[in-house]
C-alpha positions in Angstrom: -53.2 -51.4 6.7 -53.4 -51.5 2.9 -51.3 -48.4 2.6 -48.6 -50.0 4.7 -48.7 -53.2 2.6 -48.4 -51.1 -0.6 -45.4 -49.2 0.9 -43.7 -52.5 1.7 -44.3 -53.9 -1.8 -43.0 -50.6 -3.3 -39.9 -50.8 -1.0 -39.4 -54.5 -2.0 -39.6 -53.6 -5.7 -37.1 -50.8 -5.2 -34.7 -53.1 -3.6 -35.2 -55.7 -6.3 -34.5 -53.0 -9.0 -31.3 -52.0 -7.2 -30.1 -55.5 -6.9 -30.8 -56.2 -10.5 -28.8 -53.1 -11.5 -25.8 -54.5 -9.5 -26.2 -57.9 -11.2 -26.2 -56.3 -14.6 -23.2 -54.2 -13.7 -21.4 -57.4 -12.5 -22.0 -59.0 -15.9 -20.9 -56.0 -18.0 -17.3 -57.2 -18.6 -17.4 -60.9 -19.5 -14.1 -62.8 -19.9 -15.1 -63.7 -23.4 -14.8 -60.1 -24.4 -12.3 -58.9 -21.8 -9.9 -61.7 -21.1 -7.7 -61.6 -18.0 -4.6 -59.5 -18.6 -1.0 -60.6 -18.0 -0.5 -58.6 -14.8 3.3 -59.0 -14.8 3.5 -57.5 -18.3 1.0 -54.8 -17.4 3.1 -53.9 -14.2 6.3 -53.8 -16.3 4.7 -51.5 -18.9 3.2 -49.2 -16.3 6.4 -49.1 -14.3 8.3 -48.0 -17.4 5.8 -45.2 -17.7 6.1 -44.2 -14.1 2.6 -45.4 -13.2 1.9 -48.1 -10.6 -0.5 -51.0 -11.2 -1.6 -50.4 -7.6 -2.8 -46.9 -8.4 -4.7 -48.1 -11.5 -6.3 -51.0 -9.4 -7.3 -48.6 -6.6 -8.8 -46.2 -9.1 -10.9 -49.0 -10.8 -12.0 -50.3 -7.4 -13.0 -46.9 -6.2 -15.1 -46.4 -9.4 -16.9 -49.8 -8.9 -17.5 -49.3 -5.1 -18.7 -45.7 -5.6 -21.1 -46.8 -8.4 -22.5 -49.7 -6.3 -22.8 -47.4 -3.4 -24.8 -44.9 -5.5 -27.2 -47.7 -6.5 -27.6 -48.7 -2.9 -28.1 -45.1 -1.7 -30.8 -44.4 -4.4 -32.6 -47.6 -3.4 -32.4 -46.6 0.3 -33.5 -43.1 -0.4 -30.2 -41.6 0.8 -29.5 -39.7 -2.4 
C-alpha cells in the first residue's frame, strides 16, 4: 500500500512539474516586451514578399502545440 501511495505522489509531482512548465512557457513573451503587432501592416509587408500571414501563424501555432504536446507526453510517460 505504501508503494502505491508513493507512486501516486510521484505521478502527481510529475503532473505538477509538467503544468508548471506550460505555465512558464505561457509567460515567456509578455506584452511589455513583445507588444501586439499591427497585423494589417504585417500582412501587407508579408504579401509584398510573397509570404502569407496565415502560413506564419500556422507555423507558430504548430511550434507551440508541438512543444506543449511534448511536455504532456513526457509527463504521461509517452516519450
